[in-house]
C-alpha positions in Angstrom: 27.2 101.3 113.1 29.8 103.5 114.4 30.6 106.8 112.9 34.2 107.9 112.3 35.3 111.4 112.4 37.6 111.6 109.4 38.5 115.3 110.1 40.4 114.2 113.2 42.4 111.6 111.2 43.0 114.1 108.4 44.1 116.7 111.0 46.6 114.3 112.7 48.0 113.2 109.3 48.5 116.9 108.3 50.2 117.6 111.6 52.6 114.7 111.1 53.3 115.7 107.5 54.0 119.4 108.5 56.2 118.2 111.3 58.2 116.1 108.9 58.5 118.9 106.4 59.6 121.3 109.1 62.2 118.9 110.5 63.6 118.0 107.1 63.7 121.6 106.1 65.6 122.5 109.3 68.0 119.6 108.7 68.7 120.7 105.1 69.2 124.4 106.2 71.6 123.4 109.0 73.5 121.0 106.7 73.8 123.7 103.9 74.9 126.3 106.4 77.3 123.9 108.0 78.9 122.9 104.7 79.2 126.6 103.6 80.6 127.8 106.9 82.6 124.8 108.2 80.5 124.9 111.4 79.8 122.2 113.9 77.6 120.1 111.5 80.6 119.5 109.2 82.7 118.4 112.1 79.9 116.0 113.4 79.6 114.5 109.9 83.3 114.1 109.6 83.6 112.6 113.1 80.9 110.1 112.3 82.5 109.1 109.0 85.9 108.8 110.7 84.4 106.5 113.4 82.8 104.4 110.6 86.2 104.0 108.9 87.8 103.1 112.1 85.2 100.4 112.8 85.6 99.0 109.3 89.3 99.0 109.6 89.4 97.2 112.9 86.8 94.7 112.0 88.3 94.1 108.6 91.8 93.5 109.8 90.8 91.6 112.9 88.3 89.3 111.2 90.3 88.5 108.2 93.5 88.0 110.3 91.5 85.5 112.4 90.4 83.6 109.3 94.1 83.4 108.1 95.2 82.3 111.5 92.6 79.6 111.9 93.3 78.2 108.4 97.1 78.2 108.9 97.1 76.9 112.5 94.7 74.0 112.3 95.6 71.1 110.0 92.0 70.1 109.7 91.0 73.4 108.2 93.6 73.2 105.4 91.3 72.2 102.6 91.4 73.6 99.1 88.3 75.7 99.8 89.6 77.1 103.1 93.0 77.9 101.6 91.2 79.9 98.9 89.2 81.7 101.6 92.4 82.5 103.4 93.9 83.9 100.2 90.9 86.2 99.9 91.2 87.1 103.6 94.9 88.1 103.0 93.9 90.3 100.1 91.2 91.9 102.2 93.7 92.6 105.0 96.0 94.3 102.4 93.0 96.2 101.0 92.0 97.3 104.5 95.6 98.4 105.2 95.9 100.4 102.0 92.4 101.7 101.2 90.8 102.5 104.5 93.5 104.8 106.0 94.4 106.7 102.8 91.0 107.2 101.2 89.2 109.3 103.9 92.3 111.3 104.7 92.9 112.3 101.1 89.2 112.9 100.6 89.0 115.2 103.6 92.1 117.1 102.8 91.4 117.3 99.1 95.0 116.5 98.4 97.6 113.7 98.8 99.8 114.4 101.8 101.7 111.2 101.8 104.4 111.9 99.2 104.9 111.0 95.6 106.0 107.4 96.1 102.9 106.4 98.0 100.8 108.4 95.5 101.8 105.9 92.9 102.2 102.8 95.1 98.9 102.8 96.9 96.6 103.0 93.8 98.7 100.4 91.9 98.6 98.0 94.8 94.9 98.5 95.4 94.1 97.8 91.7 96.3 94.6 91.8 94.6 93.4 94.9 91.2 94.1 93.5 92.2 92.2 90.3 93.4 89.3 92.4 90.1 89.2 94.2 88.1 89.3 91.0 90.3 86.7 89.1 90.3 84.3 92.0 
């Protein structure tokens, strides 16, 4: 029979646990100080979220536009189901055009910089598009 030295295993596990605690604590401290002082951390988080919104916007508009193009351009693709899918793709394109650019900008600025007309038009249109998606 072999004998195991459990003190080494316990010591390794404790080192990993302490390392995790230290790293998480440092991350929390940096994040809290960054939010409080508008330091580099806030700008990194903002840049990452902006890139995520850009990727969502480009993929959403390009992919849904491709679906609409394929369904409208090819006669063989014009079945009832595909027309329904193209209808959903059109509403998704409109949602990407209205929600994705305006939501992060107004969230970051904590105000609505686009004027009173768009302040009423964008939420109304977004709610109608969402209702069309749900009802369809």
